[in-house]
C-alpha positions in Angstrom: 0.0 0.0 0.0 1.4 3.4 -1.0 1.8 6.2 1.5 -0.8 9.0 0.9 0.2 12.5 0.2 -2.0 15.6 0.2 -1.0 18.5 -2.1 -2.3 21.9 -0.9 -2.4 24.9 -3.3 -1.7 28.5 -2.3 -4.0 31.5 -2.1 -6.2 31.9 -5.2 -4.7 28.7 -6.7 -6.4 25.4 -7.5 -5.7 21.7 -7.4 -5.1 21.8 -11.2 -1.7 23.4 -10.5 -0.6 20.1 -9.2 -1.4 18.0 -12.3 2.2 17.5 -13.5 3.5 17.0 -9.9 0.8 14.5 -9.1 1.7 12.5 -12.2 5.3 12.4 -11.1 4.4 11.3 -7.6 1.8 8.6 -8.6 4.4 5.8 -8.8 5.4 6.4 -5.2 2.4 7.9 -3.5 -1.4 7.8 -3.4 -1.8 11.5 -4.4 -4.7 13.6 -3.1 -5.5 17.2 -4.0 -8.4 19.5 -3.2 -9.6 23.0 -4.0 -10.0 25.1 -0.9 -13.4 26.7 -0.4 -13.7 29.7 -2.8 -10.9 28.4 -5.1 -10.7 26.5 -8.3 -14.1 27.7 -9.4 -15.9 26.8 -6.2 -18.1 29.3 -4.5 -17.8 30.2 -0.8 -20.1 32.1 1.5 -17.3 32.2 4.1 -14.6 34.8 4.4 -11.1 33.4 3.5 -9.5 32.3 6.8 -7.1 29.7 8.0 -9.9 28.2 10.1 -12.1 27.7 7.0 -9.2 26.2 5.0 -8.2 24.0 7.9 -11.8 22.7 8.0 -11.7 22.1 4.3 -8.6 19.8 4.8 -10.2 18.0 7.8 -13.5 17.5 5.9 -11.6 16.1 2.8 -9.5 13.7 5.0 -12.7 12.5 6.7 -14.6 12.1 3.5 -11.8 10.0 2.0 -11.3 8.1 5.3 -7.6 9.1 5.4 -6.1 8.7 8.8 -2.5 9.7 7.9 -0.8 11.5 5.0 2.2 13.4 4.1 1.4 17.0 3.3 2.9 19.4 0.8 1.7 22.9 0.3 2.8 26.4 -0.7 1.6 29.9 -0.3 
């Protein structure tokens, strides 16, 4: 079983920015990406905040039943 890795985009970015990197990592990792609320074409009724984005990550991990993952992100 491959180790999971979650790739997190920066402000005003999207998960699409990781397409090439994800393809490179697929042989070693189970790659996961997400769009933060209000990014990548999604609409948000919340103000941008670390609390909202942290909840986005937790909700994604819970929905995918991911207990542990390496994380890479940029801002």
